[in-house]
C-alpha positions in Angstrom: -8.2 9.0 28.8 -11.3 8.6 30.9 -11.2 4.8 30.8 -7.5 4.9 31.7 -8.3 7.3 34.6 -10.9 4.9 36.0 -8.4 2.1 35.7 -5.9 4.0 37.8 -3.6 4.7 34.8 -4.3 8.3 34.0 -0.8 8.9 32.5 -1.3 6.0 30.1 -4.4 7.8 28.9 -2.5 11.1 28.5 0.2 9.4 26.5 -2.4 7.6 24.4 -3.9 11.0 23.6 -0.4 12.3 22.6 -0.1 9.3 20.3 -3.5 10.1 18.7 -2.3 13.7 18.2 0.9 12.5 16.6 -1.2 10.3 14.3 -3.3 13.3 13.4 -0.2 15.4 12.8 1.1 12.7 10.4 -2.3 12.7 8.5 -2.2 16.5 8.2 1.4 16.4 7.0 0.5 13.7 4.4 -2.3 15.9 3.0 0.0 18.9 2.9 2.8 17.0 1.2 0.5 15.4 -1.4 -1.0 18.8 -2.3 2.4 20.4 -2.7 4.0 17.5 -4.7 1.0 17.0 -7.0 0.8 20.7 -7.7 4.0 20.4 -9.7 3.7 19.8 -13.4 5.5 16.4 -13.2 5.2 14.9 -9.7 7.8 12.3 -9.0 7.2 9.1 -7.0 10.7 9.5 -5.6 9.9 12.8 -3.9 6.7 11.4 -2.4 8.5 8.3 -1.1 11.3 10.3 0.4 8.8 12.7 2.0 6.8 9.7 3.4 9.8 7.9 4.7 11.3 10.9 6.4 8.0 11.9 8.0 7.3 8.4 9.3 10.8 8.1 10.6 10.6 11.3 12.6 7.2 10.5 14.1 8.3 6.9 14.9 11.5 8.1 16.5 9.6 10.7 18.5 7.1 8.1 19.7 9.9 5.7 20.7 11.8 8.3 22.6 8.6 9.3 24.5 7.9 5.7 25.2 11.4 5.0 26.4 11.8 8.2 28.5 8.4 7.8 30.2 8.3 4.0 30.4 6.1 2.2 31.2 3.3 4.7 30.9 4.9 6.2 27.8 4.0 3.1 25.8 0.5 4.7 25.6 2.0 6.9 22.8 2.7 3.9 20.6 -0.8 2.5 21.3 -2.3 5.8 20.4 -0.3 6.0 17.1 -1.4 2.4 16.3 -5.1 3.1 17.2 -5.1 6.2 15.0 -3.7 4.3 12.0 -6.4 1.6 12.5 -9.1 4.2 12.6 -7.7 5.9 9.5 -7.6 2.7 7.5 -11.1 1.7 8.6 -12.5 5.2 7.8 -11.2 4.9 4.3 -11.7 1.2 3.7 -15.3 0.8 4.9 -16.9 3.1 2.4 -15.0 1.3 -0.4 -16.0 -2.1 1.0 -19.6 -1.1 1.2 -19.6 0.2 -2.4 -18.0 -3.1 -3.6 -20.6 -5.2 -1.7 -23.6 -3.3 -3.1 -22.0 -3.3 -6.6 -22.8 0.3 -7.3 -20.3 2.6 -8.9 -21.7 5.8 -7.3 -23.4 7.2 -10.4 -27.0 8.2 -10.5 -29.5 6.0 -12.3 -28.4 2.7 -13.8 -28.1 0.9 -17.0 -30.9 -1.0 -18.7 -29.4 -4.2 -17.6 -29.9 -3.3 -13.9 -33.6 -4.1 -14.0 
């Protein structure tokens, strides 16, 4: 938001922040839905897929409505949503990638063949 303010586009920064908050809301709702679905004795893939599709549809429609109503500055919401998703993927993929590069499996010690 600060960078957008210095560039003379403060409202783009505000909408970018709203997009980040929508992304965070989505991540929190994912955690909540996964916890509730996996708490059942026999979790169904169908219920997870339906939950994900409906949640993503609602957040996408909300983002598109904001972008349309407040255009052109409202496009910041879509950029904020996209930036959050990139950060989320990187934050989960980088530790896995590092572990794969080092060849460790995360256990203490090693086998006799590691010497």
